[in-house]
N, C-alpha and C positions, 0 to 999 in steps of 0.2 A: 863488468860481475858476474862470476859465476855464482849460481844457487847451491848452497850445501846443503839448506835442512831448510825447515819450515814447519813450524807449528803453528797451537791456536790462537797466539798471540800474535809471532813476528816472523819474519824469514830474516836466514843467516845467508849471507854472499860471502863468496870469497874477492878478495883486492889488495891493489897494493897502496900504501899511504907511505908518504913520504922516504918511499925508497925499500920500505919494509912490508915483509907478507902479516895482511892485516886481514881480516871479518872484520863485515859489520852486519848488529843486529838492527834490523829494521820491524816494526811494530806497524802494523798496519791498518787500514781504519776497518772496523766492522759497521758495514751495511744498516745494523738492524737498528741502530744506537743511535741516536739522537748528534747530529755533528759536533755540538758544541762541548756533548758528554765527552761522546769520542776523542776528541781533541783532548778534552782535559785529565781526561784515563790515561788516552798515551800516554800524553807529558810527565805525568805524576810520576807513570809507572820508569818510565827511560829513568828518569832522575833518580829516583828510589833504587833503580837499581844495580845505578853508577854510582851512588853514594856507598850502597852495601858492599860493594865490585872493591872501592879504595880502601874501605875501613876496612875490610877481610886482608888486603893486601898490606896494609899500614900495621896490621898484629902481625908478619909473617908469614901470612897462607898465599902458597903459589898459585895466583889467579890471574891468567890474560891480562897484560896490562893496557889501560883504556890510554887509547892515541888523541882521543877527542869525542864530545857527545853533542847529539842534535838536539833538535825537539823532542824528533821520535828515533831517534836511532842513536847506538853507540860503536864505535869504533874502537875496537881492539886488535892487537897483536896475535897474530896466530900461532897457535901452538901446532906442533907435529905431534903425532903420537896416536895412542889409539884409545875407544874408550876402556874407561877399566873390566863393564859388564863384558865385553868381546873379548876379552885376556882372561891368561890362564892366571889367577890372582895368588899371591904366595901369604904368608902369614903374616913378612915385614912390611905390606901393603897395608892389612887390614891393622896392624900399629901406626903406620902413618897417617893413617885415615883417622883414627881416634884423636892422634896427637892434632891434624889439621881438624877436625874439628872443635874441640876444647878450646885451640888459639881461636877459632872465629866466634865463640858461644864468648868466651873470654874480653872479646870485644861487641860484647849484644851485637853479631851478625848472626842472624838465624835465617840459613840456607830456603829450607822448604818443601825443597824436594832433594834431600841428601841421600842418594843413592846410588850405586857405581853406576850406571846411565849417565850421571850427571860428575863424574872425575876421568881424568885422562890419565895414562903413561907417558909422561912424555921425560921420555931417558930414564931413570933412576928415579925420578922425584913423578910427583904427585898433581894436578894440577888441579884445581876445581873450576869448571866451568858453570854455568845457566844459572844464573842469580832472576832469572823472571819472576819468582814466586818469593823473595828474597824480602826482610824485613832488616831493623834497627829495631830489635825489644829486647830487654831484660826481662823478660817471662819466661819464668821456670817452665811453664806448662808450650808456648812455641818450640822451647830448647829440646825439651822432651820429645817434640813431634818429630824433631830431626831426627832423635835418636830413633824412635818409630817407623820411622821410613827406612834408616836405615836393617834396624830389626829383621823386616819386613822379608828384605830385598835377598837377605845373605843367609847362608846356613848358620847354625846354631855355633858350632865350632869358633865360624869365623868374627859373628858377633861378637865372643866371649874377649876375644883379643884384641877387637875392635875396641868395646866397652873398658877393657880394662887400661890402653893405652887412654882413651877421654877420660875415665875419673882421675888416672895419674896427675895430668894436664889440665885441671881443672879446681880450682880450689873447691865450688861449690859444687862439685857433681853429684856429691851425696842425696842430694835435697834433687839435684832434676833425674838422677836416677830412680829414687822416690814417687813423685811425680808421675816418671813415666809405669811404673807399676801401679800406679793408681789408676791412670787413664786407659792401661790396656785393660782392669776390669770393667770400665765402662761398656756399657751394651753395646755403643756406636763401633766399638774398636773389636770388638771378639768377633772371629770366625766365625759366622752361621752355616749351616747345614739345613736344605731341604731334606722332608722326611718321607 
């Protein structure tokens, strides 16, 4: 196995599994946590991530296909391509992205880190990756936060294209977009400058 990346919670390796190019995401132990608590957290988060990915896949979202799940690891197909954040993004990509998030939210999958850094361009398709902060939730607030992350990650014209496609693809989008406006008015989410 060859390490591809490492985040705060997990390491991602390339491998082959059942003759398929694959990646394995392994949640590593945290020495500062009590061992039993650490194992419970890692196992719970691994299971929750796999469940969210499967639910998104079943809703029609292009995500890496899960090949297997261990106690602290998820084995999935390896998608070739490049991250959306490292690519020249077209209007059509933002329309597709809005439609993908609408599908996810329609299935009550909240990504938790929905930005161009977690979307791959795979041929002509977009593939949503890294469900490490995801949850299954019907919360309008949680869904609004997914929109806020995207809004803060792209330019205003791109966000408008994204938001229109999102609104078109989700029946209760007006409620979620209204909550987004409310969230943005809160002090915690406003951009601050030092005098």
